[in-house]
C-alpha positions in Angstrom: 8.4 -91.7 100.3 10.1 -93.5 97.5 12.0 -91.8 94.7 9.3 -92.5 92.1 6.5 -91.2 94.4 8.5 -88.1 95.2 9.1 -87.4 91.5 5.4 -87.9 90.8 4.4 -85.5 93.5 6.9 -82.8 92.4 5.6 -83.2 88.8 2.1 -82.7 90.0 3.1 -79.6 92.0 4.8 -78.2 88.9 1.8 -78.8 86.8 -0.5 -77.3 89.4 1.8 -74.2 89.7 1.9 -73.9 85.9 -1.9 -74.0 85.7 -2.1 -71.4 88.4 0.3 -69.1 86.5 -1.6 -69.6 83.2 -4.9 -68.9 84.8 -3.6 -65.6 86.2 -2.0 -64.7 82.9 -5.1 -65.3 80.9 -7.3 -63.3 83.3 -4.9 -60.3 83.1 -3.6 -60.4 79.5 -6.2 -62.1 77.4 -9.4 -60.2 78.1 -8.4 -57.7 75.4 -7.8 -60.5 73.0 -11.1 -62.1 73.7 -12.8 -58.9 72.8 -10.9 -58.1 69.7 -12.4 -55.6 67.3 -14.7 -57.0 64.6 -14.9 -55.0 61.4 -18.1 -56.7 60.2 -19.8 -56.0 63.5 -18.5 -52.4 63.3 -19.9 -52.0 59.8 -23.3 -53.1 61.1 -23.1 -50.8 64.1 -22.1 -47.9 61.8 -25.7 -47.9 60.5 -26.6 -45.5 63.4 -24.0 -43.1 61.9 -25.0 -43.5 58.2 -28.0 -41.2 58.4 -25.6 -38.3 58.6 -22.1 -39.6 57.6 -21.3 -41.3 54.3 -18.4 -43.6 53.7 -18.1 -42.9 50.0 -16.5 -39.5 50.1 -19.6 -37.3 49.8 -20.7 -35.0 52.6 -24.2 -35.1 53.9 -25.6 -33.6 57.2 -22.2 -34.6 58.6 -18.8 -34.9 56.9 -17.9 -38.1 55.1 -16.0 -40.5 57.3 -14.1 -41.9 54.4 -10.4 -41.3 55.3 -11.3 -39.9 58.8 -8.5 -41.8 60.6 -5.5 -39.5 60.4 -7.5 -36.5 59.4 -7.4 -33.3 61.4 -10.7 -32.4 62.9 -12.7 -29.7 61.2 -10.4 -29.6 58.1 -12.2 -31.5 55.4 -12.6 -29.3 52.3 -16.2 -28.9 51.2 -17.8 -29.3 54.6 -18.9 -26.5 56.8 -17.7 -27.4 60.3 -18.7 -25.7 63.6 -16.2 -23.3 65.1 -15.6 -25.7 67.9 -14.6 -28.5 65.5 -12.4 -26.2 63.4 -10.6 -25.1 66.5 -10.5 -28.6 68.2 -6.8 -29.1 67.4 -7.1 -32.9 67.3 -6.3 -35.5 64.8 -8.7 -38.5 64.5 -6.9 -41.6 65.6 -8.3 -44.7 67.4 -7.8 -43.2 70.9 -9.4 -39.9 70.0 -12.3 -41.5 68.1 -13.0 -43.8 71.1 -13.2 -40.8 73.4 -15.3 -38.8 70.9 -17.7 -41.7 70.2 -18.1 -42.1 74.0 -18.9 -38.5 74.7 -18.7 -36.1 71.7 -19.5 -32.9 73.7 -16.8 -33.7 76.3 -14.1 -34.1 73.7 -15.2 -31.2 71.5 -17.4 -28.9 73.6 -19.8 -26.9 71.4 -19.7 -29.3 68.4 -22.9 -29.5 66.5 -23.3 -33.2 66.2 -26.6 -34.1 67.9 -25.4 -37.4 69.3 -25.0 -38.3 73.0 -22.4 -41.0 72.5 -22.0 -44.8 72.6 -21.5 -46.3 76.1 -20.5 -49.7 74.9 -16.7 -49.9 74.7 -16.8 -53.0 72.4 -19.2 -51.4 70.0 -17.0 -48.3 69.8 -14.0 -50.5 69.2 -15.8 -52.3 66.4 -17.0 -49.1 64.7 -13.4 -47.7 64.9 -12.0 -50.9 63.4 -14.5 -50.4 60.5 -13.6 -46.7 60.2 -9.9 -47.6 59.9 -10.7 -49.5 56.7 -12.3 -46.5 55.0 -9.4 -45.1 53.0 
């Protein structure tokens, strides 16, 4: 093999190896980026919550979700929470909201919200992204 052919073959091997590495990297690291949270989709998905929860600060059948992120569960003045929610001892952050939206009775057993949960992980992420904007 001549020097030029050998360099060309080594170059092709390096490119092939680099492509193999990038393919592995994108399949492991990028899936979460491909499914980033979408606030506008979350706002639309929130419609299923709007029957009971406002975003304007007024309470309805459920407490307002304005400012929910960072709030201690069961501690919003002016709303009568269940004993389970008052004693939950949790603060609403993205991780807790995700678990709660997936299975409310599992996270706060005995809570009074008549909602079985959202199975779709992406939909929960989008709703949470929207909730974070409600300050």
